[in-house]
C-alpha positions as CSV (number, residue, x, y, z in Angstrom):
1,M,-30.4,-0.6,-39.5
2,S,-30.7,-0.8,-43.3
3,S,-27.8,1.3,-44.4
4,H,-24.1,0.0,-44.6
5,D,-23.1,3.4,-42.6
6,P,-25.4,3.2,-39.4
7,I,-24.1,6.9,-38.4
8,A,-25.0,8.4,-41.5
9,A,-28.8,6.5,-41.0
10,L,-28.8,7.6,-37.6
11,A,-28.3,11.2,-38.6
12,R,-31.1,11.1,-40.9
13,T,-33.8,10.0,-38.2
14,P,-36.4,12.6,-37.3
15,R,-36.1,12.5,-33.4
16,L,-32.8,10.7,-32.3
17,L,-32.1,9.5,-28.7
18,V,-28.7,9.2,-27.6
19,A,-28.4,7.1,-24.4
20,L,-25.1,6.4,-22.8
21,D,-23.7,4.3,-20.0
22,F,-21.2,6.4,-18.0
23,D,-18.4,4.4,-16.1
24,G,-16.1,2.8,-19.1
25,T,-18.2,4.4,-21.7
26,L,-17.8,8.3,-21.2
27,A,-15.5,8.1,-18.1
28,P,-12.3,6.0,-17.8
29,L,-12.7,3.4,-14.8
30,I,-10.8,4.4,-11.9
31,D,-10.0,3.4,-8.3
32,E,-12.0,5.9,-6.7
33,P,-15.6,5.9,-8.1
34,M,-16.7,9.3,-7.1
35,D,-13.5,11.0,-8.8
36,A,-14.9,9.5,-12.2
37,R,-15.6,12.5,-14.7
38,M,-16.5,12.2,-18.6
39,S,-13.2,12.4,-20.7
40,P,-12.8,16.1,-22.5
41,D,-13.4,14.4,-25.8
42,A,-16.4,12.5,-24.4
43,R,-17.6,15.6,-22.8
44,A,-17.1,17.7,-26.1
45,A,-18.9,14.8,-28.3
46,V,-22.1,14.8,-25.8
47,D,-22.2,18.8,-25.6
48,A,-22.0,18.8,-29.2
49,L,-25.1,16.3,-29.4
50,V,-26.9,18.2,-27.3
51,S,-26.9,21.4,-29.3
52,V,-28.5,19.5,-32.4
53,P,-32.1,20.2,-32.7
54,A,-34.3,17.1,-32.3
55,T,-31.6,15.3,-30.5
56,I,-31.8,14.0,-26.9
57,V,-28.8,12.6,-24.7
58,A,-29.7,10.7,-21.7
59,L,-26.9,8.9,-19.2
60,V,-28.2,5.4,-18.2
61,S,-26.1,4.0,-15.4
62,G,-26.1,1.6,-12.6
63,R,-25.0,4.6,-10.3
64,T,-27.4,6.1,-7.8
65,L,-29.1,9.0,-9.4
66,R,-27.4,11.3,-6.7
67,D,-23.9,9.9,-7.3
68,L,-24.4,10.3,-11.3
69,R,-25.5,14.2,-11.1
70,I,-22.4,14.5,-8.9
71,I,-19.8,12.5,-11.4
72,A,-21.6,13.8,-14.5
73,E,-21.2,17.5,-13.1
74,L,-24.8,18.3,-13.6
75,D,-27.3,20.7,-12.0
76,D,-31.2,21.1,-12.4
77,D,-30.6,23.0,-15.7
78,S,-28.8,20.4,-17.5
79,P,-30.5,19.6,-20.7
80,L,-29.4,15.6,-20.2
81,L,-31.9,13.1,-19.0
82,L,-30.9,10.6,-16.6
83,A,-31.6,7.2,-15.4
84,G,-29.7,5.9,-12.4
85,S,-29.8,2.7,-10.6
86,H,-30.3,0.8,-13.9
87,G,-33.3,2.9,-14.5
88,A,-35.2,2.7,-11.1
89,E,-34.5,6.4,-10.7
90,Q,-35.1,9.1,-13.6
91,W,-34.2,12.8,-13.7
92,P,-36.3,14.8,-14.4
93,P,-38.6,12.6,-12.5
94,P,-42.1,12.0,-14.4
95,E,-45.2,13.7,-13.0
96,N,-46.5,10.5,-11.8
97,D,-43.6,9.0,-10.4
98,R,-44.1,8.2,-6.8
99,D,-41.8,5.2,-6.6
100,A,-40.0,6.8,-3.5
101,A,-43.1,7.0,-1.6
102,R,-44.0,3.5,-2.2
103,T,-41.0,1.9,-1.1
104,D,-41.5,-0.6,1.9
105,A,-40.1,0.5,5.1
106,A,-39.3,-3.4,5.8
107,L,-37.3,-3.6,2.4
108,L,-35.1,-0.3,3.6
109,A,-34.4,-1.9,6.9
110,L,-33.3,-5.3,5.0
111,R,-31.2,-3.2,2.7
112,D,-29.6,-1.6,5.8
113,D,-29.1,-4.9,7.4
114,L,-27.7,-6.9,4.4
115,R,-25.2,-3.8,3.7
116,E,-23.9,-4.2,7.3
117,R,-23.5,-7.7,7.1
118,A,-21.7,-7.5,3.5
119,E,-19.5,-4.9,5.0
120,R,-18.5,-7.5,8.0
121,L,-17.7,-10.0,5.3
122,T,-15.3,-7.6,3.6
123,A,-13.6,-6.0,6.3
124,D,-10.4,-8.3,6.4
125,V,-10.2,-8.1,2.6
126,G,-7.9,-5.2,1.9
127,G,-9.3,-3.2,-1.2
128,A,-12.8,-4.7,-1.1
129,W,-15.6,-2.4,-0.1
130,I,-19.3,-2.0,-0.1
131,E,-20.9,0.8,-2.1
132,P,-24.3,1.7,-0.7
133,K,-27.1,1.9,-3.4
134,E,-30.4,3.2,-3.2
135,F,-32.1,-0.1,-3.5
136,G,-29.2,-2.4,-2.3
137,F,-25.5,-2.4,-2.3
138,A,-22.6,-3.3,-4.5
139,L,-19.4,-5.2,-3.7
140,H,-16.2,-3.7,-5.4
141,T,-13.0,-5.8,-5.8
142,R,-11.0,-4.0,-8.3
143,L,-8.4,-2.8,-5.7
144,V,-8.0,-6.5,-4.3
145,A,-4.6,-7.6,-5.4
146,D,-4.9,-11.3,-4.5
147,E,-7.2,-13.4,-6.8
148,A,-7.9,-16.0,-4.2
149,H,-8.8,-13.2,-1.7
150,K,-11.3,-11.6,-4.5
151,T,-12.9,-14.9,-5.1
152,R,-13.5,-15.5,-1.2
153,V,-15.4,-12.4,-0.6
154,H,-17.3,-12.2,-3.8
155,D,-18.4,-15.9,-2.9
156,A,-19.2,-14.9,0.7
157,V,-21.4,-12.0,-0.4
158,A,-23.0,-14.2,-2.8
159,A,-23.7,-16.7,-0.3
160,L,-25.3,-14.3,1.9
161,M,-27.8,-12.8,-0.6
162,S,-28.5,-16.3,-1.8
163,A,-29.5,-17.4,1.7
164,Q,-31.1,-14.0,3.0
165,A,-32.5,-12.4,-0.3
166,P,-32.7,-14.8,-3.1
167,D,-35.3,-12.7,-5.1
168,W,-32.9,-9.7,-5.4
169,R,-31.8,-8.8,-8.7
170,R,-27.8,-9.7,-9.2
171,R,-25.8,-8.0,-11.7
172,D,-22.1,-8.9,-12.4
173,G,-19.9,-6.4,-13.7
174,H,-16.2,-5.5,-14.1
175,D,-14.9,-6.2,-10.4
176,I,-18.3,-5.5,-9.2
177,L,-21.2,-7.5,-7.9
178,E,-24.5,-5.9,-7.3
179,Y,-27.7,-6.8,-5.5
180,A,-30.9,-4.8,-5.6
181,F,-34.6,-5.0,-4.4
182,R,-35.7,-3.3,-7.6
183,T,-35.4,-5.4,-10.6
184,E,-35.4,-2.5,-13.4
185,G,-33.0,-3.0,-16.1
186,K,-31.3,-0.7,-18.7
187,D,-33.5,-2.3,-21.4
188,G,-36.7,-0.9,-19.4
189,A,-34.8,2.5,-18.9
190,V,-34.1,2.9,-22.7
191,A,-37.9,1.9,-23.2
192,R,-39.2,4.4,-21.1
193,L,-36.8,7.0,-22.5
194,R,-37.7,6.3,-26.1
195,E,-41.5,6.8,-25.1
196,R,-40.7,9.8,-23.0
197,T,-38.8,11.5,-25.8
198,G,-40.7,10.4,-29.1
199,A,-37.6,9.0,-30.4
200,T,-37.7,7.6,-33.8
201,A,-34.3,5.9,-33.2
202,V,-31.9,5.2,-30.4
203,L,-28.3,4.9,-30.0
204,F,-27.1,3.0,-26.9
205,A,-23.4,2.7,-26.0
206,G,-22.2,0.8,-23.0
207,D,-19.1,-1.3,-21.9
208,D,-20.2,-3.7,-19.5
209,V,-22.3,-6.8,-18.9
210,T,-25.1,-4.7,-17.3
211,D,-25.4,-2.8,-20.8
212,E,-26.3,-5.9,-22.9
213,D,-29.8,-6.0,-21.7
214,A,-30.2,-2.6,-23.4
215,L,-28.2,-3.8,-26.3
216,R,-30.3,-6.8,-26.9
217,S,-33.6,-4.7,-26.8
218,L,-32.7,-2.1,-29.6
219,G,-34.8,-2.6,-33.0
220,P,-33.7,-2.5,-36.5
221,D,-33.7,1.2,-36.9
222,D,-31.5,1.7,-33.8
223,L,-27.8,1.5,-33.2
224,G,-25.9,-0.5,-30.1
225,I,-22.4,0.1,-29.5
226,R,-20.1,-1.9,-27.4
227,V,-17.0,-0.1,-25.9
228,G,-14.3,-2.5,-25.3
229,G,-14.1,-6.3,-25.4
230,G,-16.6,-9.1,-24.4
231,E,-19.5,-10.6,-25.9
232,T,-22.1,-8.5,-27.2
233,A,-25.2,-8.0,-29.1
234,A,-24.2,-4.7,-30.3
235,T,-23.7,-4.3,-34.2
236,V,-20.7,-1.6,-33.7
237,R,-17.7,-2.5,-31.3
238,V,-15.2,0.3,-30.6
239,D,-11.9,0.1,-28.8
240,G,-12.3,2.4,-26.1
241,I,-13.8,6.0,-25.1
242,P,-11.6,7.8,-27.4
243,D,-13.1,5.8,-30.4
244,L,-16.5,6.4,-29.0
245,A,-16.2,10.1,-28.6
246,A,-15.0,10.5,-32.2
247,L,-18.0,8.3,-33.4
248,L,-20.5,10.7,-31.3
249,S,-18.9,13.6,-32.8
250,R,-19.1,12.7,-36.3
251,L,-23.0,12.0,-35.5
252,A,-23.5,15.2,-34.2
253,R,-21.5,17.0,-37.3
254,E,-23.6,15.0,-39.7
255,R,-26.9,15.3,-38.2
256,D,-26.4,19.1,-37.5
257,T,-25.3,19.6,-41.4
258,L,-28.6,17.8,-42.4
259,Q,-30.9,20.1,-40.7
260,E,-29.3,23.3,-41.8
């Protein structure tokens, strides 16, 4: 992005896509994942962006589409676009989307078997639990107090998957280890959203390792934002959700002013 002020540059693009991770980016990380909700300032910023002409907002999350719609509190009339399961699920679905119909029954059976085996491996570790995913499952260890127990259950599930499903995609995040038989990443999700919306520039913001695929995929006219610490390909870093919300609100104001 050529401008020294990337927000001002984005405000001038003809058609803007704002693609945002959810957990840790718009909503604080909490112990009960289904209780996650956007912070009030993040919700206000998203609403402000949605109201600006030629501006499309999308949520791009590792959550299943069903869960993402619940925690984002969205119904069928929402103007937001959604990419769940790291982009393997989309809402509204494209007209030619028949992925669900093509899902191999054997893969679904393997998914269920491996979930059950992973659940048995975690049963005696307090705080560890398995989250069912549309195309696999995730091990959560945020609530495991003992680091040795956390390492043991993490390694046990990793060994199971290495032996039984070595071709499944593995993702490591904040106290989460996820496996899926679908290999889509957030980079592909952003590319599809860009094509679908005809965006001339993209802002993508995320807080975790799984967001780096999307951040690395951005072009010179785009803007990548990392929320919080960690190595990143983003060109802008903010400390937390309030700072991101302030940045997004400023973008909405400046973009709206230019179109008056």
